[in-house]
C-alpha positions as CSV (number, residue, x, y, z in Angstrom):
1,M,127.3,65.7,44.5
2,K,126.6,69.5,44.5
3,E,123.5,69.0,42.4
4,L,120.4,67.2,43.6
5,P,118.1,66.5,40.6
6,L,114.4,66.5,41.0
7,S,114.4,63.3,38.9
8,L,115.5,61.6,42.2
9,F,111.8,61.8,43.2
10,N,110.9,59.2,40.5
11,K,113.2,56.6,42.1
12,L,111.9,56.9,45.7
13,S,109.5,54.0,45.2
14,N,112.3,51.7,44.1
15,Q,113.3,48.8,46.3
16,Y,117.0,48.0,46.8
17,S,118.5,44.9,48.2
18,K,120.9,45.2,51.2
19,D,123.4,43.0,49.3
20,E,123.1,45.0,46.1
21,T,126.2,46.9,44.9
22,I,125.1,50.4,44.0
23,E,127.4,52.7,42.0
24,D,124.9,55.5,41.2
25,E,125.2,58.4,43.7
26,I,121.5,59.2,43.6
27,E,120.6,55.6,44.4
28,K,123.2,55.5,47.2
29,L,121.6,58.5,48.7
30,I,118.1,56.9,48.5
31,C,119.4,53.7,50.1
32,S,121.1,55.7,52.9
33,I,117.9,57.5,54.0
34,G,116.1,54.2,53.9
35,S,118.1,53.1,56.8
36,L,117.8,56.3,58.7
37,P,115.8,55.7,61.9
38,D,113.9,58.8,62.8
39,E,112.4,59.6,66.2
40,K,109.1,61.4,66.5
41,P,109.5,65.2,66.8
42,T,109.6,66.4,70.4
43,E,108.8,69.8,71.8
44,L,111.8,71.4,73.5
45,L,109.8,74.4,74.7
46,H,107.1,76.8,73.6
47,Y,106.9,80.6,73.6
48,T,104.6,83.6,73.0
49,R,105.6,86.5,70.7
50,T,103.8,89.6,71.8
51,V,102.5,92.3,69.4
52,T,105.5,94.4,70.2
53,G,107.9,91.5,69.2
54,E,108.9,90.4,72.7
55,I,109.7,86.6,73.0
56,K,108.4,85.0,76.2
57,P,109.7,81.4,76.6
58,N,107.4,78.9,78.2
59,D,104.6,81.4,78.1
60,K,101.3,80.2,76.6
61,Q,99.2,83.4,76.6
62,G,99.6,83.5,72.8
63,L,98.0,80.0,72.4
64,K,94.5,80.4,70.8
65,L,91.9,77.8,71.7
66,L,89.4,76.3,69.4
67,N,85.8,77.3,70.2
68,I,84.4,74.5,68.1
69,P,84.3,70.8,69.1
70,I,86.8,68.4,67.5
71,G,85.1,65.1,68.1
72,K,85.0,62.0,66.0
73,G,82.6,63.5,63.3
74,K,84.1,64.9,60.1
75,K,81.7,67.8,59.9
76,L,82.2,70.4,62.6
77,K,79.4,72.5,64.0
78,S,80.2,75.6,65.9
79,K,78.9,75.9,69.4
80,T,77.5,79.2,68.2
81,P,76.8,78.4,64.5
82,E,74.9,81.6,63.8
83,R,78.0,83.6,64.5
84,I,80.4,81.5,62.4
85,I,78.8,79.6,59.5
86,G,77.8,82.2,56.9
87,S,80.2,84.8,58.3
88,D,81.8,87.3,55.9
89,L,85.5,86.5,55.8
90,T,86.3,90.0,54.5
91,T,85.1,91.8,57.5
92,G,87.9,94.0,58.8
93,Y,90.0,93.7,55.6
94,Q,90.3,97.5,55.3
95,G,92.6,97.6,58.4
96,F,94.7,94.6,57.3
97,K,98.4,95.1,57.0
98,K,100.3,92.4,55.3
99,A,103.5,91.3,57.0
100,S,106.8,91.9,55.2
101,A,109.1,89.0,54.3
102,S,111.6,90.2,56.9
103,E,108.9,89.7,59.6
104,I,107.7,86.4,58.3
105,Y,111.2,84.8,58.0
106,Q,112.8,86.4,61.0
107,L,115.0,84.0,63.1
108,D,115.0,85.9,66.4
109,G,112.5,83.5,68.0
110,L,114.7,80.6,67.1
111,F,117.8,82.1,68.6
112,T,116.1,83.5,71.7
113,S,114.4,80.1,72.5
114,L,117.6,78.2,71.8
115,K,119.4,80.4,74.4
116,Y,116.6,79.8,76.9
117,Y,116.8,76.0,76.2
118,L,120.5,75.9,76.8
119,D,120.4,78.1,79.9
120,N,117.8,75.9,81.5
121,A,118.9,72.5,80.4
122,E,119.6,69.9,83.1
123,N,122.5,68.6,81.1
124,K,124.0,71.7,79.4
125,Q,126.8,69.7,77.6
126,K,124.4,67.2,76.2
127,S,122.0,69.9,75.1
128,Y,124.7,71.9,73.4
129,E,125.9,68.7,71.6
130,R,122.3,68.3,70.3
131,I,122.3,71.7,68.6
132,Q,125.9,71.3,67.4
133,S,124.8,68.4,65.1
134,S,121.6,70.1,63.9
135,I,120.1,71.8,61.0
136,M,118.3,74.8,62.6
137,S,115.6,76.8,60.8
138,L,111.9,77.7,60.7
139,R,109.3,75.1,59.8
140,R,108.2,77.1,56.8
141,N,111.8,76.8,55.3
142,L,111.9,73.1,55.9
143,L,108.4,72.8,54.5
144,M,109.5,74.5,51.3
145,L,112.2,71.9,50.8
146,M,109.8,69.1,51.4
147,L,107.2,70.5,49.0
148,I,109.6,71.1,46.0
149,P,108.2,68.2,44.0
150,L,104.6,69.4,44.6
151,N,105.6,73.1,43.7
152,H,108.2,72.2,41.1
153,W,107.5,75.3,39.0
154,K,108.6,77.7,41.8
155,E,112.1,79.1,42.4
156,Y,113.6,78.8,45.8
157,R,116.8,80.3,47.3
158,F,118.2,79.7,50.8
159,N,121.3,81.0,52.7
160,V,123.1,78.3,54.7
161,I,125.6,78.9,57.4
162,Y,127.9,76.3,58.9
163,W,129.3,77.5,62.2
164,K,130.6,75.7,65.2
165,G,129.0,72.4,64.0
166,M,125.6,74.1,63.5
167,I,123.9,74.4,60.1
168,I,121.6,77.4,60.0
169,L,119.1,77.4,57.1
170,D,117.6,80.8,56.3
171,Y,115.3,81.7,53.4
172,D,116.8,84.3,51.1
173,W,113.9,86.6,51.8
174,E,115.7,89.7,50.6
175,Y,116.0,88.3,47.1
176,F,112.4,87.2,47.0
177,E,111.0,90.3,48.7
178,D,112.3,92.4,45.8
179,D,111.0,89.8,43.3
180,I,107.5,89.7,45.0
181,N,107.3,93.5,45.1
182,I,108.1,93.6,41.4
183,G,105.6,90.9,40.6
184,M,102.8,92.5,42.7
185,S,103.5,95.9,41.0
186,N,103.0,94.2,37.6
187,L,99.6,92.8,38.6
188,S,96.4,94.8,38.0
189,L,95.1,96.5,41.1
190,S,92.1,94.2,41.2
191,R,94.3,91.0,41.1
192,R,96.7,92.4,43.7
193,N,93.8,93.2,46.0
194,N,92.3,89.7,45.5
195,T,95.6,88.0,46.3
196,E,95.9,89.9,49.6
197,L,92.1,89.4,50.3
198,L,92.5,85.6,50.0
199,Q,95.4,85.8,52.6
200,Y,93.2,87.8,54.9
201,T,90.3,85.3,54.8
202,G,92.7,82.8,56.5
203,F,93.4,85.2,59.3
204,K,89.7,86.0,59.6
205,F,88.8,82.3,59.8
206,E,91.3,81.8,62.5
207,D,89.8,84.7,64.4
208,L,86.3,83.3,64.1
209,I,86.9,79.8,65.4
210,T,89.4,80.6,68.2
211,L,89.4,82.2,71.6
212,A,92.3,84.1,73.3
213,P,92.7,86.9,75.8
214,D,94.7,88.9,73.3
215,K,94.7,87.6,69.7
216,S,97.4,90.0,68.7
217,N,99.9,87.7,70.4
218,D,101.3,84.6,68.5
219,F,102.3,81.2,69.8
220,Y,105.2,79.1,68.7
221,T,106.8,75.8,69.5
222,L,110.5,74.9,69.4
223,V,110.8,71.3,68.0
224,S,113.6,68.8,67.6
225,Q,113.7,65.7,65.5
226,N,116.6,63.2,65.7
227,F,117.7,61.2,62.8
228,D,120.6,58.7,62.6
229,N,123.5,61.1,62.4
230,F,121.9,64.6,62.5
231,N,119.0,66.5,64.1
232,T,116.6,69.2,63.0
233,I,115.7,72.0,65.4
234,F,113.1,74.5,64.3
235,T,110.4,76.9,65.4
236,A,106.8,76.6,64.1
237,E,103.9,79.0,64.6
238,V,100.8,77.3,66.1
239,D,97.4,78.3,64.7
240,A,95.4,76.9,67.6
241,G,95.2,74.3,70.3
242,I,92.4,71.8,71.1
243,D,92.9,72.8,74.8
244,D,95.5,74.7,76.7
245,A,97.8,71.7,77.0
246,T,101.1,72.6,75.3
247,S,101.8,69.3,73.4
248,L,102.4,68.7,69.7
249,S,99.4,66.3,69.5
250,S,97.0,69.0,70.6
251,Y,98.1,71.7,68.1
252,V,95.9,72.3,65.1
253,E,96.5,73.7,61.6
254,L,93.8,76.0,60.2
255,K,93.3,76.6,56.5
256,T,90.8,78.1,54.2
257,H,89.8,77.0,50.7
258,S,87.2,77.7,48.0
259,Q,84.1,75.7,48.2
260,T,84.3,72.7,45.8
261,K,81.4,70.9,44.1
262,S,83.2,67.5,44.2
263,Q,84.6,65.8,47.2
264,I,88.2,66.6,46.2
265,D,89.8,68.4,43.2
266,F,93.4,69.2,42.2
267,K,93.6,72.4,44.2
268,L,92.1,70.9,47.3
269,S,94.4,67.8,47.0
270,S,97.4,70.2,46.8
271,K,96.2,72.1,49.9
272,L,95.7,68.8,51.8
273,M,99.1,67.5,50.8
274,S,100.8,70.7,51.9
275,S,98.8,70.7,55.1
276,W,99.7,67.1,55.8
277,C,103.4,67.8,55.4
278,Q,103.2,71.0,57.5
279,T,101.5,69.0,60.3
280,K,103.8,66.0,59.9
281,L,106.9,68.1,60.7
282,V,105.5,68.7,64.2
283,D,103.7,65.3,64.6
284,G,100.3,67.1,64.7
285,K,97.1,65.2,64.4
286,H,94.5,67.6,63.0
287,V,93.9,70.0,60.1
288,I,90.7,72.1,60.0
289,I,89.6,73.7,56.7
290,G,87.1,76.5,56.4
291,F,85.4,76.5,53.0
292,R,84.4,79.8,51.5
293,S,82.0,80.8,48.8
294,K,82.8,83.0,45.8
295,S,81.6,85.9,47.8
296,Y,84.0,85.0,50.6
297,N,81.4,83.8,53.1
298,L,82.2,80.8,55.3
299,T,80.1,77.9,54.0
300,S,81.3,74.9,56.0
301,I,84.1,73.7,58.3
302,K,85.7,70.3,58.0
303,K,88.2,68.5,60.2
304,Y,90.8,66.1,58.7
305,Q,93.0,63.8,60.7
306,T,96.5,63.3,59.3
307,N,96.0,59.6,58.6
308,E,92.7,60.4,56.9
309,I,94.5,62.9,54.6
310,S,97.1,60.4,53.4
311,N,94.4,57.8,52.8
312,L,92.3,60.3,50.8
313,L,95.3,61.3,48.7
314,N,96.1,57.7,47.9
315,L,92.6,57.5,46.4
316,H,93.0,60.8,44.5
317,P,96.8,60.9,43.7
318,L,98.6,64.0,42.5
319,K,101.1,63.6,39.7
320,L,104.2,65.3,38.3
321,A,104.3,66.3,34.6
322,D,106.1,63.0,33.9
323,N,103.1,61.2,35.4
324,S,105.0,60.0,38.5
325,T,102.7,59.9,41.5
326,I,103.3,62.2,44.5
327,T,102.5,60.6,47.8
328,C,102.9,61.7,51.4
329,K,105.4,58.9,52.0
330,K,107.5,59.9,49.0
331,L,107.6,63.6,50.0
332,V,108.9,62.5,53.4
333,R,111.6,60.4,51.8
334,W,112.5,63.3,49.4
335,Y,112.8,65.6,52.5
336,K,115.2,63.2,54.2
337,C,117.2,63.0,51.0
338,V,117.5,66.8,50.8
339,L,118.5,67.1,54.5
340,K,121.1,64.3,54.2
341,W,122.5,65.8,51.0
342,I,122.9,69.2,52.7
343,I,124.6,67.6,55.7
344,D,126.9,65.4,53.8
345,L,128.0,68.1,51.4
346,I,128.8,70.7,54.1
347,R,130.6,68.2,56.3
348,E,132.7,67.0,53.4
349,D,133.6,70.6,52.7
350,S,134.2,71.6,56.3
351,E,137.8,72.9,56.4
352,V,138.9,74.5,59.6
353,E,137.4,78.0,59.3
354,N,135.4,80.2,61.7
355,Y,132.3,79.7,59.5
356,K,131.2,79.0,56.0
357,V,128.3,80.4,54.0
358,Y,126.5,78.6,51.2
359,K,123.6,79.3,48.8
360,I,121.0,76.7,48.0
361,H,119.1,77.4,44.7
362,Y,116.3,75.4,43.2
363,S,116.0,76.5,39.6
364,P,112.8,75.2,37.9
365,K,112.9,74.1,34.2
366,N,110.1,73.5,31.7
367,C,110.5,69.8,32.3
368,P,110.5,69.0,36.0
369,A,113.0,66.1,35.5
370,D,115.6,68.7,34.4
371,S,115.2,70.8,37.5
372,S,117.8,70.6,40.4
373,L,118.8,71.9,43.7
374,F,122.3,73.4,43.8
375,L,124.5,74.1,46.8
376,E,127.5,76.3,46.3
377,P,129.9,78.1,48.8
378,I,130.1,81.9,48.9
379,N,133.5,83.3,49.2
380,D,133.0,86.9,48.1
381,E,132.4,90.1,50.2
382,T,128.7,89.1,50.8
383,R,129.8,86.2,53.0
384,S,130.3,88.1,56.2
385,D,127.2,90.3,55.5
386,I,125.0,87.2,55.3
387,F,126.6,85.7,58.4
388,N,126.1,88.9,60.5
389,Q,122.6,89.6,59.2
390,T,121.5,86.1,59.9
391,I,123.0,85.5,63.3
392,P,122.6,88.4,65.7
393,Q,125.7,89.6,67.5
394,W,124.3,88.7,71.0
395,F,123.8,85.1,69.9
396,Q,127.3,84.9,68.4
397,E,128.8,86.2,71.7
398,Y,126.6,83.8,73.7
399,I,127.8,80.7,71.7
400,N,131.4,81.9,71.8
401,V,131.2,81.9,75.6
402,C,129.5,78.4,75.6
403,T,132.4,77.0,73.5
404,E,135.2,78.6,75.5
405,P,137.6,75.9,76.9
């Protein structure tokens, strides 16, 4: 099944009997993920990326700490409210330099931390077997796959490499960087500046409510989740920690959103759904949103626990164009279906070769039910270019040594 239709999403609430004979491939896939036991994500290690790009495994100097309490109350008051609530979220914007797609989607932290993990494993053979049966990527890539039903009007492209049992999923950022640059150039100057300004307010909010010796450093976690017959291993940037303990449950997602008159509207529901999924991937517990006024001042701060978000969204459900309901549970089931679909297709197609390269393409249609994910092998001259541009030479040599008899 080289096509995974978005219409699958509508069937994710269906119940199937264990004794039922199922012929439909989509329904078979749904039934197979229903029986997939999944362990909670675990942190394999953490690392700091310095402003110069150096990766420092098991170093937590890049971890920013919240300077606001995160107690039981929903509304958060800063320890120094006069410095935070009412703050101008555009201060410092003139010096803001937007990161390029190549910087955002780089995999060097993934490969460097994997090497450190294997070098320092107590059982090297077992640890290597773990990564051999894994989809390896960045959280932001896995999150995109999970959120396709929510963002069904967007196009997505990924490069996938199958090599020595590993499946490396990389966003096709070169394609989209050109596309984004063209799109931005077609916007008026005021709209282009406003888009970048909204991005900056998120960075400014993070700066306001966190403390760190050097905020130019960034902090990441390397996470693994085991399913029935495959794993995922990915890196995720951590916005902040409740304290300096390096554990998934203490990591916090920080977001900004425009101030709303009602308790919740469509845009806020979408933001909360996306935040829930992002947090779910690392088994986090907290999302903090800073609400901004039309003049970009910070008006309030609110904490959401992940279970609170799912309950709130059940009361204010989001819907696809065909009126089917989007829930947190269905998005997780969709995500499992996509991962298993990728795994099964590639393993079925795994002839004895040094490596294989594939393209995953989600092409949106006017009617969401007509949209699909496609996975196709690449056999032209770009195959080796994608392989070598994605996997650095030093990591290729390292794994080759690991697999020597």
